[in-house]
NUVEX-228227 format. One record per residue (C-alpha): residue in one letter; y, x, z. Coordinates in Angstrom, 3 decimals. Example, Ala and Ser with C-alpha at 12.3 -4.5 7.8 and 13.67 -1.06 7.14 Angstrom:
BEGIN
<node type="A" c2="-4.500" c1="12.300" c3="7.800"/>
<node type="S" c2="-1.060" c1="13.670" c3="7.140"/>
***
This chain:
BEGIN
<node type="X" c2="39.680" c1="-14.793" c3="-13.979"/>
<node type="X" c2="37.169" c1="-15.007" c3="-11.168"/>
<node type="X" c2="35.014" c1="-18.064" c3="-11.109"/>
<node type="X" c2="34.754" c1="-19.959" c3="-7.859"/>
<node type="X" c2="31.257" c1="-19.942" c3="-6.483"/>
<node type="X" c2="29.975" c1="-23.360" c3="-5.614"/>
<node type="X" c2="28.765" c1="-23.649" c3="-2.084"/>
<node type="X" c2="25.199" c1="-24.880" c3="-1.836"/>
<node type="X" c2="24.653" c1="-28.209" c3="-0.154"/>
<node type="X" c2="22.241" c1="-28.887" c3="2.696"/>
<node type="X" c2="18.527" c1="-28.207" c3="2.063"/>
<node type="X" c2="17.851" c1="-31.834" c3="1.212"/>
<node type="X" c2="20.849" c1="-32.095" c3="-1.127"/>
<node type="X" c2="18.888" c1="-31.602" c3="-4.355"/>
<node type="X" c2="16.053" c1="-33.801" c3="-3.153"/>
<node type="X" c2="18.437" c1="-36.691" c3="-2.563"/>
<node type="X" c2="20.036" c1="-36.177" c3="-5.960"/>
<node type="X" c2="16.662" c1="-36.178" c3="-7.719"/>
<node type="X" c2="15.558" c1="-39.223" c3="-5.773"/>
<node type="X" c2="18.636" c1="-41.104" c3="-6.910"/>
<node type="X" c2="18.279" c1="-40.138" c3="-10.590"/>
<node type="X" c2="14.558" c1="-39.688" c3="-11.206"/>
<node type="X" c2="12.276" c1="-42.144" c3="-13.014"/>
<node type="X" c2="11.852" c1="-45.235" c3="-10.834"/>
<node type="X" c2="8.220" c1="-45.903" c3="-11.697"/>
<node type="X" c2="6.981" c1="-42.616" c3="-10.220"/>
<node type="X" c2="8.303" c1="-43.271" c3="-6.748"/>
<node type="X" c2="7.266" c1="-46.936" c3="-7.017"/>
<node type="X" c2="3.703" c1="-45.882" c3="-7.837"/>
<node type="X" c2="3.669" c1="-43.462" c3="-4.917"/>
<node type="X" c2="4.899" c1="-46.172" c3="-2.541"/>
<node type="X" c2="2.216" c1="-48.569" c3="-3.829"/>
<node type="X" c2="-0.579" c1="-46.056" c3="-3.242"/>
<node type="X" c2="0.665" c1="-45.224" c3="0.259"/>
<node type="X" c2="0.995" c1="-48.934" c3="1.102"/>
<node type="X" c2="-2.515" c1="-49.792" c3="-0.110"/>
<node type="X" c2="-4.260" c1="-46.895" c3="1.637"/>
<node type="X" c2="-2.065" c1="-46.839" c3="4.739"/>
<node type="X" c2="-2.309" c1="-50.570" c3="5.438"/>
<node type="X" c2="-6.107" c1="-50.402" c3="5.449"/>
<node type="X" c2="-5.995" c1="-47.540" c3="7.920"/>
<node type="X" c2="-3.305" c1="-49.247" c3="10.058"/>
<node type="X" c2="-5.362" c1="-52.458" c3="10.281"/>
<node type="X" c2="-8.166" c1="-50.586" c3="12.021"/>
<node type="X" c2="-5.901" c1="-49.762" c3="14.947"/>
<node type="X" c2="-4.257" c1="-53.176" c3="15.361"/>
<node type="X" c2="-6.582" c1="-55.693" c3="16.959"/>
<node type="X" c2="-5.756" c1="-59.358" c3="16.614"/>
<node type="X" c2="-4.153" c1="-58.952" c3="13.181"/>
<node type="X" c2="-5.507" c1="-60.436" c3="9.947"/>
<node type="X" c2="-7.478" c1="-57.886" c3="7.951"/>
<node type="X" c2="-5.876" c1="-57.105" c3="4.576"/>
<node type="X" c2="-7.327" c1="-59.389" c3="1.896"/>
<node type="X" c2="-6.503" c1="-60.142" c3="-1.730"/>
<node type="X" c2="-3.138" c1="-61.745" c3="-0.845"/>
<node type="X" c2="-2.198" c1="-58.733" c3="1.255"/>
<node type="X" c2="-3.118" c1="-56.405" c3="-1.621"/>
<node type="X" c2="-0.989" c1="-58.492" c3="-3.959"/>
<node type="X" c2="2.014" c1="-58.446" c3="-1.626"/>
<node type="X" c2="1.626" c1="-54.690" c3="-1.195"/>
<node type="X" c2="1.863" c1="-54.395" c3="-4.991"/>
<node type="X" c2="4.759" c1="-56.787" c3="-5.530"/>
<node type="X" c2="7.103" c1="-54.869" c3="-3.223"/>
<node type="X" c2="6.634" c1="-51.482" c3="-4.944"/>
<node type="X" c2="6.663" c1="-53.191" c3="-8.354"/>
<node type="X" c2="10.173" c1="-54.470" c3="-7.651"/>
<node type="X" c2="11.265" c1="-50.876" c3="-7.039"/>
<node type="X" c2="10.831" c1="-50.105" c3="-10.739"/>
<node type="X" c2="14.091" c1="-51.946" c3="-11.513"/>
<node type="X" c2="15.973" c1="-50.908" c3="-8.370"/>
<node type="X" c2="18.471" c1="-48.787" c3="-10.319"/>
<node type="X" c2="19.468" c1="-51.706" c3="-12.564"/>
<node type="X" c2="19.388" c1="-54.495" c3="-9.982"/>
<node type="X" c2="19.682" c1="-52.857" c3="-6.527"/>
<node type="X" c2="20.894" c1="-55.965" c3="-4.675"/>
<node type="X" c2="18.210" c1="-58.294" c3="-6.033"/>
<node type="X" c2="15.524" c1="-55.685" c3="-5.420"/>
<node type="X" c2="16.468" c1="-54.962" c3="-1.806"/>
<node type="X" c2="16.520" c1="-58.669" c3="-0.924"/>
<node type="X" c2="13.318" c1="-59.288" c3="-2.899"/>
<node type="X" c2="11.469" c1="-56.475" c3="-1.134"/>
<node type="X" c2="12.747" c1="-57.761" c3="2.222"/>
<node type="X" c2="11.426" c1="-61.248" c3="1.440"/>
<node type="X" c2="8.025" c1="-59.922" c3="0.311"/>
<node type="X" c2="7.775" c1="-57.820" c3="3.470"/>
<node type="X" c2="8.657" c1="-60.852" c3="5.588"/>
<node type="X" c2="5.927" c1="-62.928" c3="3.906"/>
<node type="X" c2="3.445" c1="-60.130" c3="4.565"/>
<node type="X" c2="4.358" c1="-60.041" c3="8.261"/>
<node type="X" c2="4.325" c1="-63.862" c3="8.520"/>
<node type="X" c2="0.784" c1="-63.908" c3="7.148"/>
<node type="X" c2="-0.315" c1="-61.893" c3="10.158"/>
<node type="X" c2="-1.257" c1="-58.717" c3="8.325"/>
<node type="X" c2="-1.023" c1="-55.392" c3="10.187"/>
<node type="X" c2="2.216" c1="-53.491" c3="10.409"/>
<node type="X" c2="2.391" c1="-50.127" c3="8.719"/>
<node type="X" c2="3.473" c1="-48.647" c3="5.358"/>
<node type="X" c2="4.585" c1="-52.064" c3="4.149"/>
<node type="X" c2="8.068" c1="-51.112" c3="5.397"/>
<node type="X" c2="8.243" c1="-48.084" c3="3.116"/>
<node type="X" c2="9.172" c1="-50.147" c3="0.052"/>
<node type="X" c2="12.124" c1="-51.640" c3="1.962"/>
<node type="X" c2="13.320" c1="-48.173" c3="2.979"/>
<node type="X" c2="13.313" c1="-47.036" c3="-0.669"/>
<node type="X" c2="15.069" c1="-50.233" c3="-1.783"/>
<node type="X" c2="17.761" c1="-49.790" c3="0.894"/>
<node type="X" c2="18.221" c1="-46.201" c3="-0.167"/>
<node type="X" c2="18.715" c1="-47.260" c3="-3.803"/>
<node type="X" c2="21.176" c1="-49.999" c3="-2.816"/>
<node type="X" c2="23.269" c1="-47.586" c3="-0.764"/>
<node type="X" c2="23.341" c1="-45.014" c3="-3.581"/>
<node type="X" c2="24.503" c1="-47.760" c3="-5.970"/>
<node type="X" c2="27.333" c1="-48.628" c3="-3.560"/>
<node type="X" c2="25.849" c1="-51.864" c3="-2.137"/>
<node type="X" c2="25.661" c1="-50.910" c3="1.532"/>
<node type="X" c2="26.289" c1="-54.483" c3="2.692"/>
<node type="X" c2="23.283" c1="-55.641" c3="0.697"/>
<node type="X" c2="21.151" c1="-53.017" c3="2.430"/>
<node type="X" c2="22.439" c1="-54.142" c3="5.826"/>
<node type="X" c2="21.828" c1="-57.783" c3="4.940"/>
<node type="X" c2="18.275" c1="-57.173" c3="3.743"/>
<node type="X" c2="17.319" c1="-55.198" c3="6.852"/>
<node type="X" c2="19.032" c1="-57.778" c3="9.070"/>
<node type="X" c2="17.136" c1="-60.561" c3="7.289"/>
<node type="X" c2="13.836" c1="-58.826" c3="7.948"/>
<node type="X" c2="14.671" c1="-58.262" c3="11.605"/>
<node type="X" c2="15.768" c1="-61.888" c3="12.150"/>
<node type="X" c2="12.649" c1="-63.141" c3="10.395"/>
<node type="X" c2="10.451" c1="-60.910" c3="12.507"/>
<node type="X" c2="12.037" c1="-62.319" c3="15.673"/>
<node type="X" c2="11.429" c1="-65.899" c3="14.494"/>
<node type="X" c2="7.821" c1="-65.146" c3="13.610"/>
<node type="X" c2="7.097" c1="-63.287" c3="16.821"/>
<node type="X" c2="8.686" c1="-65.799" c3="19.226"/>
<node type="X" c2="8.639" c1="-69.201" c3="17.562"/>
<node type="X" c2="6.743" c1="-69.522" c3="14.285"/>
<node type="X" c2="3.696" c1="-67.676" c3="15.616"/>
<node type="X" c2="2.294" c1="-71.060" c3="16.669"/>
<node type="X" c2="2.049" c1="-72.168" c3="13.057"/>
<node type="X" c2="1.145" c1="-68.890" c3="11.386"/>
<node type="X" c2="-2.033" c1="-66.800" c3="11.376"/>
<node type="X" c2="-3.837" c1="-65.391" c3="13.193"/>
<node type="X" c2="-4.883" c1="-68.428" c3="15.174"/>
<node type="X" c2="-4.473" c1="-68.340" c3="18.941"/>
<node type="X" c2="-1.864" c1="-65.640" c3="18.719"/>
<node type="X" c2="0.771" c1="-65.480" c3="21.465"/>
<node type="X" c2="4.400" c1="-64.399" c3="21.395"/>
<node type="X" c2="5.026" c1="-60.813" c3="20.459"/>
<node type="X" c2="5.737" c1="-58.449" c3="23.348"/>
<node type="X" c2="9.357" c1="-57.422" c3="23.678"/>
<node type="X" c2="8.360" c1="-53.788" c3="23.634"/>
<node type="X" c2="7.284" c1="-54.298" c3="20.019"/>
<node type="X" c2="10.613" c1="-55.980" c3="19.273"/>
<node type="X" c2="12.451" c1="-53.007" c3="20.725"/>
<node type="X" c2="10.409" c1="-50.766" c3="18.464"/>
<node type="X" c2="11.293" c1="-52.889" c3="15.425"/>
<node type="X" c2="14.973" c1="-52.843" c3="16.455"/>
<node type="X" c2="14.850" c1="-49.075" c3="16.754"/>
<node type="X" c2="13.246" c1="-48.870" c3="13.309"/>
<node type="X" c2="15.959" c1="-51.120" c3="11.836"/>
<node type="X" c2="18.720" c1="-49.020" c3="13.388"/>
<node type="X" c2="17.067" c1="-45.837" c3="12.122"/>
<node type="X" c2="16.906" c1="-47.199" c3="8.560"/>
<node type="X" c2="20.550" c1="-48.254" c3="8.690"/>
<node type="X" c2="21.578" c1="-44.896" c3="10.142"/>
<node type="X" c2="19.761" c1="-43.026" c3="7.368"/>
<node type="X" c2="21.380" c1="-45.260" c3="4.748"/>
<node type="X" c2="24.832" c1="-44.643" c3="6.218"/>
<node type="X" c2="24.188" c1="-40.919" c3="6.339"/>
<node type="X" c2="23.142" c1="-40.966" c3="2.698"/>
<node type="X" c2="26.256" c1="-42.937" c3="1.782"/>
<node type="X" c2="28.584" c1="-40.554" c3="3.609"/>
<node type="X" c2="26.930" c1="-37.490" c3="2.150"/>
<node type="X" c2="27.036" c1="-38.865" c3="-1.388"/>
<node type="X" c2="30.702" c1="-39.746" c3="-1.019"/>
<node type="X" c2="31.353" c1="-36.224" c3="0.216"/>
<node type="X" c2="29.397" c1="-34.709" c3="-2.698"/>
<node type="X" c2="31.279" c1="-36.933" c3="-5.112"/>
<node type="X" c2="34.644" c1="-35.801" c3="-3.710"/>
<node type="X" c2="33.564" c1="-32.175" c3="-3.855"/>
<node type="X" c2="32.457" c1="-32.561" c3="-7.475"/>
<node type="X" c2="35.780" c1="-34.155" c3="-8.398"/>
<node type="X" c2="37.705" c1="-31.404" c3="-6.580"/>
<node type="X" c2="35.634" c1="-28.660" c3="-8.228"/>
<node type="X" c2="36.150" c1="-30.246" c3="-11.647"/>
<node type="X" c2="39.904" c1="-30.541" c3="-11.014"/>
<node type="X" c2="40.044" c1="-26.921" c3="-9.843"/>
<node type="X" c2="38.148" c1="-25.798" c3="-12.942"/>
<node type="X" c2="40.559" c1="-27.727" c3="-15.164"/>
<node type="X" c2="43.533" c1="-26.192" c3="-13.364"/>
<node type="X" c2="42.111" c1="-22.699" c3="-13.767"/>
<node type="X" c2="41.365" c1="-23.360" c3="-17.444"/>
<node type="X" c2="44.905" c1="-24.641" c3="-18.013"/>
<node type="X" c2="46.381" c1="-21.643" c3="-16.213"/>
<node type="X" c2="44.228" c1="-19.294" c3="-18.273"/>
<node type="X" c2="45.238" c1="-20.977" c3="-21.527"/>
<node type="X" c2="48.888" c1="-20.772" c3="-20.489"/>
<node type="X" c2="48.504" c1="-17.089" c3="-19.609"/>
<node type="X" c2="46.867" c1="-16.321" c3="-22.960"/>
<node type="X" c2="49.513" c1="-18.329" c3="-24.812"/>
<node type="X" c2="52.274" c1="-16.345" c3="-23.071"/>
<node type="X" c2="50.585" c1="-13.042" c3="-23.871"/>
<node type="X" c2="50.076" c1="-13.927" c3="-27.525"/>
<node type="X" c2="53.625" c1="-15.239" c3="-27.839"/>
<node type="X" c2="55.161" c1="-12.112" c3="-26.319"/>
<node type="X" c2="53.013" c1="-9.727" c3="-28.343"/>
<node type="X" c2="53.380" c1="-11.511" c3="-31.662"/>
<node type="X" c2="57.052" c1="-12.462" c3="-31.295"/>
<node type="X" c2="58.092" c1="-8.879" c3="-30.586"/>
<node type="X" c2="55.913" c1="-7.235" c3="-33.221"/>
<node type="X" c2="56.655" c1="-9.783" c3="-35.927"/>
<node type="X" c2="60.386" c1="-9.481" c3="-35.234"/>
<node type="X" c2="60.155" c1="-5.721" c3="-35.759"/>
<node type="X" c2="58.071" c1="-6.245" c3="-38.898"/>
<node type="X" c2="60.501" c1="-8.843" c3="-40.234"/>
<node type="X" c2="63.532" c1="-6.602" c3="-39.753"/>
<node type="X" c2="61.848" c1="-3.544" c3="-41.228"/>
<node type="X" c2="60.485" c1="-5.550" c3="-44.149"/>
<node type="X" c2="64.058" c1="-6.623" c3="-44.947"/>
<node type="X" c2="65.229" c1="-3.017" c3="-44.734"/>
<node type="X" c2="62.376" c1="-1.841" c3="-46.936"/>
<node type="X" c2="63.073" c1="-4.450" c3="-49.612"/>
<node type="X" c2="66.798" c1="-3.663" c3="-49.608"/>
<node type="X" c2="66.262" c1="0.111" c3="-49.921"/>
<node type="X" c2="63.161" c1="0.133" c3="-52.084"/>
<node type="X" c2="65.054" c1="1.172" c3="-55.225"/>
<node type="X" c2="68.114" c1="2.936" c3="-53.817"/>
<node type="X" c2="66.509" c1="4.912" c3="-50.983"/>
<node type="X" c2="62.689" c1="5.112" c3="-51.340"/>
<node type="X" c2="62.382" c1="7.547" c3="-48.433"/>
<node type="X" c2="64.094" c1="5.149" c3="-46.013"/>
<node type="X" c2="61.941" c1="2.328" c3="-47.386"/>
<node type="X" c2="58.859" c1="4.462" c3="-46.672"/>
<node type="X" c2="60.067" c1="4.893" c3="-43.067"/>
<node type="X" c2="60.437" c1="1.123" c3="-42.732"/>
<node type="X" c2="56.913" c1="0.601" c3="-44.049"/>
<node type="X" c2="55.594" c1="3.168" c3="-41.568"/>
<node type="X" c2="57.292" c1="1.290" c3="-38.754"/>
<node type="X" c2="55.741" c1="-1.972" c3="-40.010"/>
<node type="X" c2="52.306" c1="-0.376" c3="-39.999"/>
<node type="X" c2="52.726" c1="0.964" c3="-36.455"/>
<node type="X" c2="54.021" c1="-2.381" c3="-35.153"/>
<node type="X" c2="51.167" c1="-4.250" c3="-36.816"/>
<node type="X" c2="48.575" c1="-1.865" c3="-35.394"/>
<node type="X" c2="49.964" c1="-2.232" c3="-31.880"/>
<node type="X" c2="50.070" c1="-6.023" c3="-32.191"/>
<node type="X" c2="46.461" c1="-6.118" c3="-33.364"/>
<node type="X" c2="45.399" c1="-3.953" c3="-30.429"/>
<node type="X" c2="47.113" c1="-6.134" c3="-27.848"/>
<node type="X" c2="45.869" c1="-9.362" c3="-29.449"/>
<node type="X" c2="42.344" c1="-7.958" c3="-29.452"/>
<node type="X" c2="42.660" c1="-7.164" c3="-25.751"/>
<node type="X" c2="43.794" c1="-10.732" c3="-24.991"/>
<node type="X" c2="40.932" c1="-12.193" c3="-27.034"/>
<node type="X" c2="38.383" c1="-9.975" c3="-25.303"/>
<node type="X" c2="39.589" c1="-11.333" c3="-21.967"/>
<node type="X" c2="39.190" c1="-14.850" c3="-23.356"/>
<node type="X" c2="35.625" c1="-14.202" c3="-24.510"/>
<node type="X" c2="34.578" c1="-12.576" c3="-21.224"/>
<node type="X" c2="36.565" c1="-14.133" c3="-18.346"/>
<node type="X" c2="36.732" c1="-11.896" c3="-15.319"/>
<node type="X" c2="35.731" c1="-8.746" c3="-17.235"/>
<node type="X" c2="37.899" c1="-5.675" c3="-16.841"/>
<node type="X" c2="40.054" c1="-5.016" c3="-19.931"/>
<node type="X" c2="39.157" c1="-1.956" c3="-21.983"/>
<node type="X" c2="42.806" c1="-0.854" c3="-22.136"/>
<node type="X" c2="45.274" c1="-0.949" c3="-19.265"/>
<node type="X" c2="47.844" c1="-3.720" c3="-19.331"/>
<node type="X" c2="51.337" c1="-2.579" c3="-20.356"/>
<node type="X" c2="53.912" c1="-1.924" c3="-17.644"/>
<node type="X" c2="57.298" c1="-0.340" c3="-17.063"/>
<node type="X" c2="55.796" c1="3.082" c3="-17.811"/>
<node type="X" c2="55.901" c1="1.974" c3="-21.468"/>
<node type="X" c2="59.613" c1="1.186" c3="-21.374"/>
<node type="X" c2="60.499" c1="4.252" c3="-23.507"/>
<node type="X" c2="58.008" c1="3.049" c3="-26.107"/>
<node type="X" c2="59.631" c1="-0.381" c3="-26.026"/>
<node type="X" c2="63.051" c1="1.207" c3="-26.569"/>
<node type="X" c2="61.698" c1="3.139" c3="-29.554"/>
<node type="X" c2="60.296" c1="-0.032" c3="-31.087"/>
<node type="X" c2="63.644" c1="-1.753" c3="-30.650"/>
<node type="X" c2="65.323" c1="1.230" c3="-32.291"/>
<node type="X" c2="62.945" c1="0.910" c3="-35.225"/>
<node type="X" c2="64.163" c1="-2.679" c3="-35.579"/>
<node type="X" c2="67.764" c1="-1.455" c3="-35.743"/>
<node type="X" c2="68.662" c1="-2.092" c3="-32.100"/>
<node type="X" c2="70.169" c1="0.620" c3="-29.922"/>
<node type="X" c2="69.040" c1="0.185" c3="-26.303"/>
<node type="X" c2="70.719" c1="1.828" c3="-23.320"/>
<node type="X" c2="68.836" c1="1.957" c3="-20.028"/>
<node type="X" c2="70.093" c1="2.445" c3="-16.475"/>
<node type="X" c2="68.255" c1="2.523" c3="-13.157"/>
<node type="X" c2="69.683" c1="1.785" c3="-9.720"/>
<node type="X" c2="67.545" c1="2.662" c3="-6.699"/>
<node type="X" c2="64.271" c1="4.473" c3="-6.178"/>
<node type="X" c2="61.421" c1="3.307" c3="-8.380"/>
<node type="X" c2="58.275" c1="2.217" c3="-6.562"/>
<node type="X" c2="54.721" c1="1.292" c3="-7.498"/>
<node type="X" c2="54.393" c1="-2.303" c3="-8.702"/>
<node type="X" c2="51.374" c1="-4.606" c3="-8.405"/>
<node type="X" c2="49.639" c1="-4.925" c3="-11.804"/>
<node type="X" c2="50.770" c1="-8.516" c3="-12.325"/>
<node type="X" c2="54.385" c1="-7.729" c3="-11.473"/>
<node type="X" c2="54.350" c1="-4.616" c3="-13.669"/>
<node type="X" c2="53.042" c1="-6.619" c3="-16.643"/>
<node type="X" c2="55.531" c1="-9.437" c3="-16.063"/>
<node type="X" c2="58.450" c1="-6.969" c3="-15.917"/>
<node type="X" c2="57.397" c1="-5.353" c3="-19.188"/>
<node type="X" c2="56.903" c1="-8.680" c3="-20.955"/>
<node type="X" c2="60.238" c1="-10.049" c3="-19.760"/>
<node type="X" c2="62.078" c1="-6.992" c3="-21.060"/>
<node type="X" c2="60.082" c1="-7.145" c3="-24.288"/>
<node type="X" c2="60.924" c1="-10.813" c3="-24.846"/>
<node type="X" c2="64.594" c1="-10.282" c3="-23.960"/>
<node type="X" c2="64.901" c1="-7.463" c3="-26.518"/>
<node type="X" c2="63.046" c1="-9.553" c3="-29.076"/>
<node type="X" c2="65.595" c1="-12.340" c3="-28.595"/>
<node type="X" c2="68.428" c1="-9.874" c3="-29.135"/>
<node type="X" c2="66.849" c1="-8.693" c3="-32.389"/>
<node type="X" c2="66.243" c1="-12.233" c3="-33.629"/>
<node type="X" c2="69.220" c1="-14.185" c3="-32.347"/>
<node type="X" c2="72.119" c1="-11.810" c3="-31.693"/>
<node type="X" c2="74.578" c1="-10.256" c3="-34.091"/>
<node type="X" c2="74.932" c1="-7.262" c3="-31.765"/>
<node type="X" c2="72.979" c1="-4.132" c3="-32.571"/>
<node type="X" c2="73.275" c1="-2.789" c3="-29.021"/>
<node type="X" c2="71.533" c1="-3.939" c3="-25.848"/>
<node type="X" c2="71.647" c1="-2.648" c3="-22.298"/>
<node type="X" c2="68.760" c1="-2.688" c3="-19.809"/>
<node type="X" c2="69.472" c1="-2.331" c3="-16.096"/>
<node type="X" c2="66.725" c1="-1.950" c3="-13.487"/>
<node type="X" c2="67.765" c1="-2.555" c3="-9.887"/>
<node type="X" c2="65.241" c1="-1.548" c3="-7.223"/>
<node type="X" c2="65.921" c1="-3.501" c3="-4.043"/>
<node type="X" c2="64.027" c1="-3.324" c3="-0.709"/>
<node type="X" c2="61.924" c1="-6.385" c3="-1.502"/>
<node type="X" c2="62.504" c1="-7.082" c3="-5.168"/>
<node type="X" c2="63.056" c1="-5.665" c3="-8.622"/>
<node type="X" c2="66.019" c1="-6.974" c3="-10.642"/>
<node type="X" c2="65.860" c1="-6.740" c3="-14.451"/>
<node type="X" c2="68.971" c1="-7.349" c3="-16.519"/>
<node type="X" c2="69.325" c1="-7.283" c3="-20.299"/>
<node type="X" c2="72.799" c1="-7.655" c3="-21.875"/>
<node type="X" c2="73.988" c1="-7.830" c3="-25.438"/>
<node type="X" c2="77.513" c1="-8.285" c3="-26.729"/>
<node type="X" c2="76.670" c1="-11.033" c3="-29.232"/>
<node type="X" c2="77.745" c1="-13.059" c3="-31.016"/>
<node type="X" c2="74.787" c1="-15.303" c3="-31.813"/>
<node type="X" c2="73.513" c1="-14.832" c3="-35.351"/>
<node type="X" c2="71.633" c1="-17.149" c3="-37.673"/>
<node type="X" c2="68.420" c1="-15.177" c3="-37.941"/>
<node type="X" c2="65.891" c1="-15.883" c3="-40.616"/>
<node type="X" c2="63.231" c1="-14.936" c3="-38.123"/>
<node type="X" c2="63.531" c1="-18.294" c3="-36.445"/>
<node type="X" c2="61.833" c1="-18.892" c3="-33.143"/>
<node type="X" c2="59.553" c1="-21.238" c3="-31.249"/>
<node type="X" c2="61.958" c1="-21.767" c3="-28.353"/>
<node type="X" c2="59.244" c1="-20.727" c3="-25.904"/>
<node type="X" c2="60.573" c1="-17.249" c3="-25.093"/>
<node type="X" c2="62.835" c1="-18.174" c3="-22.178"/>
<node type="X" c2="60.309" c1="-20.704" c3="-20.889"/>
<node type="X" c2="57.605" c1="-18.027" c3="-20.955"/>
<node type="X" c2="59.822" c1="-15.585" c3="-19.027"/>
<node type="X" c2="60.522" c1="-18.215" c3="-16.370"/>
<node type="X" c2="56.828" c1="-19.037" c3="-16.083"/>
<node type="X" c2="55.908" c1="-15.386" c3="-15.634"/>
<node type="X" c2="58.516" c1="-14.880" c3="-12.946"/>
<node type="X" c2="57.754" c1="-18.200" c3="-11.254"/>
<node type="X" c2="54.052" c1="-17.335" c3="-11.014"/>
<node type="X" c2="55.040" c1="-14.296" c3="-8.924"/>
<node type="X" c2="57.589" c1="-16.140" c3="-6.804"/>
<node type="X" c2="60.550" c1="-14.802" c3="-8.794"/>
<node type="X" c2="63.309" c1="-16.284" c3="-10.932"/>
<node type="X" c2="64.849" c1="-15.839" c3="-14.384"/>
<node type="X" c2="68.431" c1="-16.762" c3="-15.277"/>
<node type="X" c2="69.658" c1="-16.652" c3="-18.856"/>
<node type="X" c2="72.880" c1="-17.699" c3="-20.486"/>
<node type="X" c2="76.121" c1="-16.624" c3="-22.182"/>
<node type="X" c2="78.385" c1="-14.164" c3="-20.382"/>
<node type="X" c2="82.023" c1="-15.109" c3="-19.643"/>
<node type="X" c2="83.255" c1="-12.170" c3="-21.724"/>
<node type="X" c2="80.918" c1="-12.938" c3="-24.631"/>
<node type="X" c2="77.395" c1="-11.987" c3="-25.425"/>
<node type="X" c2="74.246" c1="-13.027" c3="-23.612"/>
<node type="X" c2="72.569" c1="-11.974" c3="-20.368"/>
<node type="X" c2="69.040" c1="-12.348" c3="-19.030"/>
<node type="X" c2="68.498" c1="-11.602" c3="-15.331"/>
<node type="X" c2="65.048" c1="-11.636" c3="-13.743"/>
<node type="X" c2="64.262" c1="-11.119" c3="-10.058"/>
<node type="X" c2="60.667" c1="-10.239" c3="-9.211"/>
<node type="X" c2="59.302" c1="-9.773" c3="-5.673"/>
<node type="X" c2="57.661" c1="-6.401" c3="-5.097"/>
<node type="X" c2="54.821" c1="-7.935" c3="-3.077"/>
<node type="X" c2="52.267" c1="-10.062" c3="-4.936"/>
<node type="X" c2="52.092" c1="-13.650" c3="-3.610"/>
<node type="X" c2="49.050" c1="-14.596" c3="-1.578"/>
<node type="X" c2="46.452" c1="-16.670" c3="-3.486"/>
<node type="X" c2="46.373" c1="-20.392" c3="-2.574"/>
<node type="X" c2="43.917" c1="-21.265" c3="0.150"/>
<node type="X" c2="41.299" c1="-23.818" c3="-0.834"/>
<node type="X" c2="40.039" c1="-26.411" c3="1.563"/>
<node type="X" c2="36.722" c1="-25.432" c3="3.155"/>
***
């Protein structure tokens, strides 16, 4: 079974994932250092602003300090950082890296699913900046300051819109990644279930057929052990051959299970082994007649295996559940399909071999996986008939959404 390759995300995919899951104190410390150093540098280029003092340094530490708990309390942190930033701006300190803490807090809130809180915090900061710049400036430092120019307000508005746009982009991308992860996990579960079902069918078909042969021959050997030792020896030889074949096929199935996608060491059985299947049935005391209608053609590997297993299971059911010691196999080659028919004359027998009841279900599953059908039931004139129709062209694999 081929594994689906996961498509890599955009270049910043892993960075965003690490940023959302990494230790909070590392990024908070980095933001604090940038804010402390950057604000000092920004103050040199902004005349008329209050030079950063002890209160400014404290505010520049409180904002990043709140980021340490942003994963646990994203809403409280984003509003708290917005309020601290607003106090910093109201005190007349220079603009600059002080906004970085709010960007990180908004990012954390969006990742946690609180996009409205991020919008509200950024909107609160913008509204507060407008009040400070056009009304409260009379009462706040620096003294003698006039209303803020509208060009600066446009710049702040552009910054607010940019932050919100980035937050929305992060939200959309994370939702998309989450859906893709869920879809990949569901696809993996489906493939695992299909693989388990395939292995269960293989093991059932192999073991049911071989154990039925062994059971019948063991009964013959026990019955003839004293009266006809030579015939009992033949039965034991048949048991040994059936057991060896079953072990080989089970080993092949288990090797596929251990190494999914690896090529099997032995070719899968197909209709070319039909004579061998007839011989095994004969060893179990069942005479099998075969007839072919139409010109045989090459079958896809999956169809060839399914045809063999269906015939094998049908003959196994005759051995285990029918009182008839004769079965007839008919292969009908049609332009677009292969028809398999197995008949026995019955009547049903109470077999000590028992059964799991999964044989017919397994045949229908095999045929259904190829787009075919299996019909089984009593015949009007007595006996039992199994008819399988398999398309000669393998079905196209399902297309996955890009």
